[in-house]
LUMTOR-325848 format. One line per field, with one value per residue: x, y, z of N, C-alpha, C in turn; residue number from 0; residue in one letter. Coordinates in steps of 0.02 Angstrom, whole numbers. Layout:
BEGIN
n.east <- c(X  ...);
n.north <- c(Y  ...);
n.up <- c(Z  ...);
ca.east <- c(X  ...);
ca.north <- c(Y  ...);
ca.up <- c(Z  ...);
c.east <- c(X  ...);
c.north <- c(Y  ...);
c.up <- c(Z  ...);
pos <- c(NUM  ...);
code <- c(A  ...);
***
This chain:
BEGIN
n.east <- c(6598  6545  6578  6565  6634  6658  6683  6699  6638  6724  6616  6532  6628  6653  6519  6497  6611  6563  6427  6259  6096  6125  6239  6177  6091  6170  6241  6184  6184  6337  6363  6462  6533  6699  6762  6839  6930  6993  7155  7136  7028  7081  7169  7082  7006  7112  7132  7012  7029  7135  7103  6991  7040  7061  7074  7191  7119  7009  7089  7153  7040  7010  7113  7089  6975  7016  7101  7010  6980  7018  7152  7172  7294  7390  7403  7455  7372  7258  7276  7262  7131  7071  7124  7045  6902  6888  6904  6801  6680  6708  6727  6589  6530  6500  6605  6694  6741  6917  6945  6828  6844  6969  6916  6808  6889  6967  6877  6814  6924  6961  6829  6725  6577  6537  6492  6401  6346  6337  6274  6246  6363  6432  6357  6339  6459  6551  6548  6540  6480  6360  6311  6184  6088  5929  5878  5733  5657  5670  5747  5695  5705  5707  5701  5843  5980);
n.north <- c(6209  6047  5875  5801  5696  5694  5629  5680  5631  5649  5710  5787  5888  5953  5989  6090  6180  6235  6281  6312  6218  6071  6095  6167  6077  5987  6055  6080  5942  5954  6053  6128  6009  5921  5908  5803  5746  5628  5569  5531  5604  5728  5712  5686  5798  5885  5848  5846  5998  5992  5928  6006  6121  6230  6393  6528  6591  6502  6395  6444  6461  6333  6284  6351  6305  6161  6181  6205  6076  5928  5816  5673  5566  5428  5266  5122  5054  5094  5041  4905  4904  4938  4838  4735  4783  4797  4657  4610  4652  4626  4492  4465  4502  4629  4740  4888  5055  5096  5218  5254  5146  5159  5295  5241  5148  5238  5299  5201  5142  5249  5257  5351  5422  5417  5560  5553  5582  5496  5369  5223  5192  5146  5051  4919  4908  4850  4897  5026  5181  5281  5429  5516  5628  5629  5680  5744  5783  5941  5988  5961  5899  5751  5615  5591  5458);
n.up <- c(4804  4781  4854  4751  4612  4448  4282  4114  3967  3794  3704  3795  3836  3729  3697  3816  3764  3657  3685  3686  3676  3712  3800  3897  3946  4005  4104  4217  4286  4301  4393  4510  4543  4556  4403  4291  4156  4040  3985  3850  3798  3809  3706  3587  3575  3534  3411  3348  3318  3240  3149  3088  3059  3154  3187  3264  3366  3404  3443  3546  3645  3665  3739  3849  3893  3926  4040  4119  4178  4290  4226  4186  4202  4109  4171  4259  4313  4253  4131  4150  4181  4067  3978  4035  4032  3874  3836  3888  3831  3703  3705  3750  3627  3593  3563  3597  3536  3545  3605  3686  3770  3833  3899  3979  4076  4128  4225  4276  4354  4441  4514  4479  4427  4237  4129  3989  3829  3744  3798  3756  3702  3797  3863  3963  4015  4142  4309  4290  4307  4225  4168  4100  3986  3911  3745  3684  3529  3475  3563  3686  3857  3916  4065  4144  4170);
ca.east <- c(6609  6527  6649  6560  6675  6645  6725  6671  6658  6737  6549  6517  6678  6633  6460  6522  6631  6518  6362  6195  6039  6166  6271  6134  6056  6210  6279  6151  6233  6411  6389  6472  6566  6745  6766  6895  6935  7037  7214  7109  6989  7127  7200  7018  6997  7153  7126  6966  7029  7182  7047  6962  7104  7050  7128  7209  7057  6973  7133  7150  6979  7023  7168  7077  6919  7032  7119  6947  6983  7089  7163  7176  7337  7385  7444  7460  7294  7207  7283  7230  7054  7059  7115  6992  6845  6889  6912  6748  6646  6734  6700  6499  6513  6490  6660  6689  6801  6960  6949  6778  6866  7004  6890  6779  6951  6977  6801  6819  6992  6946  6764  6698  6544  6557  6445  6404  6288  6312  6277  6248  6434  6453  6321  6351  6530  6565  6571  6537  6414  6352  6251  6162  6022  5904  5849  5672  5659  5652  5781  5656  5741  5672  5722  5920  5996);
ca.north <- c(6149  5986  5834  5745  5698  5663  5616  5697  5599  5704  5746  5830  5943  5994  6031  6142  6229  6250  6312  6283  6169  6022  6131  6193  6012  5948  6107  6069  5898  5954  6117  6134  5957  5931  5888  5780  5706  5574  5596  5522  5665  5784  5701  5670  5884  5914  5791  5891  6058  5993  5906  6066  6174  6289  6459  6545  6608  6433  6342  6468  6438  6257  6282  6384  6245  6106  6198  6203  5990  5882  5792  5600  5529  5342  5242  5042  5024  5113  5005  4848  4913  4959  4775  4699  4782  4787  4597  4581  4685  4584  4430  4466  4505  4689  4771  4956  5084  5109  5283  5240  5085  5214  5341  5198  5123  5291  5316  5133  5154  5299  5244  5414  5408  5452  5592  5558  5595  5428  5307  5161  5165  5127  5000  4836  4916  4830  4929  5092  5218  5328  5495  5558  5661  5607  5738  5734  5816  6015  6009  5946  5858  5687  5598  5562  5419);
ca.up <- c(4765  4820  4864  4692  4563  4382  4220  4077  3892  3744  3691  3854  3836  3665  3700  3849  3741  3604  3709  3675  3715  3751  3843  3938  3984  4063  4144  4290  4301  4327  4413  4583  4543  4527  4346  4266  4096  4019  3930  3783  3789  3786  3622  3549  3570  3490  3350  3321  3320  3184  3087  3061  3048  3190  3196  3336  3441  3434  3485  3624  3686  3675  3795  3911  3910  3943  4087  4179  4202  4314  4177  4219  4148  4090  4224  4240  4341  4200  4073  4170  4176  3988  3954  4053  4001  3811  3815  3917  3790  3646  3727  3745  3567  3595  3560  3597  3515  3585  3630  3739  3824  3875  3944  4028  4114  4189  4265  4330  4395  4497  4537  4475  4370  4173  4094  3907  3777  3711  3832  3716  3694  3866  3896  3994  4036  4220  4371  4265  4314  4164  4194  4016  3978  3859  3722  3622  3470  3480  3620  3778  3903  3955  4124  4128  4217);
c.east <- c(6588  6585  6630  6601  6648  6698  6679  6694  6685  6663  6535  6570  6670  6574  6462  6552  6598  6468  6316  6142  6080  6196  6232  6110  6110  6265  6238  6184  6306  6412  6401  6521  6634  6755  6828  6882  6991  7093  7185  7056  7032  7150  7145  6997  7034  7152  7078  6975  7094  7137  7010  6976  7078  7105  7155  7168  7018  7013  7148  7102  6976  7059  7127  7018  6960  7077  7073  6937  7025  7096  7195  7222  7348  7436  7433  7397  7251  7223  7253  7151  7041  7061  7049  6921  6843  6882  6826  6693  6662  6708  6618  6490  6483  6558  6657  6754  6844  6966  6890  6802  6916  6967  6848  6822  6961  6920  6799  6874  6983  6874  6723  6648  6560  6488  6463  6339  6261  6329  6247  6311  6467  6424  6347  6429  6517  6583  6570  6464  6405  6286  6240  6102  5992  5864  5801  5699  5632  5697  5751  5700  5697  5723  5786  5914  6025);
c.north <- c(6089  5949  5783  5748  5675  5665  5632  5658  5682  5738  5801  5892  5983  6015  6094  6194  6275  6306  6276  6238  6124  6039  6134  6123  5983  5991  6095  6002  5910  6013  6099  6043  5966  5890  5861  5747  5674  5593  5598  5565  5725  5782  5703  5762  5916  5892  5843  5942  6050  5974  5957  6115  6245  6329  6470  6551  6536  6393  6371  6448  6367  6245  6313  6330  6190  6132  6206  6133  5979  5841  5715  5577  5459  5341  5163  5020  5034  5076  4934  4848  4908  4877  4720  4714  4786  4708  4579  4607  4642  4507  4408  4491  4572  4743  4850  4994  5086  5159  5270  5201  5123  5242  5299  5172  5183  5294  5241  5132  5188  5298  5311  5383  5448  5495  5590  5560  5541  5367  5249  5151  5132  5059  4934  4860  4895  4887  5002  5115  5279  5362  5513  5584  5636  5676  5708  5791  5892  6024  5986  5891  5805  5677  5570  5505  5453);
c.up <- c(4806  4816  4798  4646  4500  4322  4170  3993  3851  3730  3726  3845  3782  3674  3758  3836  3699  3619  3664  3707  3749  3810  3907  3981  4036  4111  4220  4316  4336  4370  4491  4593  4518  4472  4325  4201  4085  3987  3864  3751  3771  3705  3572  3528  3522  3419  3319  3288  3246  3129  3048  3057  3088  3184  3261  3391  3462  3477  3560  3666  3691  3732  3852  3936  3945  4007  4149  4206  4227  4256  4209  4166  4142  4165  4223  4264  4289  4140  4080  4163  4100  3953  3969  4028  3912  3801  3849  3854  3728  3640  3720  3674  3553  3605  3561  3571  3566  3631  3691  3790  3876  3930  4009  4090  4147  4231  4310  4384  4459  4528  4538  4416  4301  4143  4050  3895  3743  3754  3794  3702  3747  3890  3916  4004  4130  4274  4356  4279  4271  4191  4129  4039  3914  3819  3689  3579  3498  3546  3699  3795  3939  4010  4097  4185  4271);
pos <- c(0  1  2  3  4  5  6  7  8  9  10  11  12  13  14  15  16  17  18  19  20  21  22  23  24  25  26  27  28  29  30  31  32  33  34  35  36  37  38  39  40  41  42  43  44  45  46  47  48  49  50  51  52  53  54  55  56  57  58  59  60  61  62  63  64  65  66  67  68  69  70  71  72  73  74  75  76  77  78  79  80  81  82  83  84  85  86  87  88  89  90  91  92  93  94  95  96  97  98  99  100  101  102  103  104  105  106  107  108  109  110  111  112  113  114  115  116  117  118  119  120  121  122  123  124  125  126  127  128  129  130  131  132  133  134  135  136  137  138  139  140  141  142  143  144);
code <- c(M  S  D  A  K  L  I  L  D  T  N  I  V  S  Y  L  M  R  G  G  S  L  A  K  A  Y  A  H  R  V  K  G  C  L  L  A  I  S  F  I  T  V  G  E  M  Y  Y  G  A  E  K  A  H  W  G  E  K  K  R  K  A  L  E  T  T  L  R  N  F  V  V  I  P  Y  D  H  E  I  A  R  C  Y  G  R  L  A  A  E  R  T  R  A  G  K  P  M  S  L  H  D  A  W  I  A  A  C  A  V  R  H  G  V  P  L  V  T  H  N  A  K  D  F  R  D  V  S  A  L  D  V  I  T  E  H  M  Q  S  G  G  E  Q  S  K  G  S);
***
């Protein structure tokens, strides 16, 4: 495993769990890296399972998937980053979702790039390095960041 560390957005965790073309597109980006997820991503994944009424088999698969990641817990420094980032975006007239702001704060707090397929959601977040893959129609991959 390399020394590289990455934080995965919820959509990437979901893609990797489901498999398919988007999972393949991101697999090379994350291979060999220490992978972390925010406590918010854990909650979002459980919410998705509840909302979709997942059965026992899928819930166990979720538990197995989540164990593959380091989970970044809440701390006061993340809360400070969250407050600053959310306020900056609101003042700029570009508010972001609360969940995205928390996930971004985790990445900024730890100085680790964020891997997401929704780069636009994190545009203009100060001190945040975003890694993404841009997919063209038919699943073709174009140059990522």
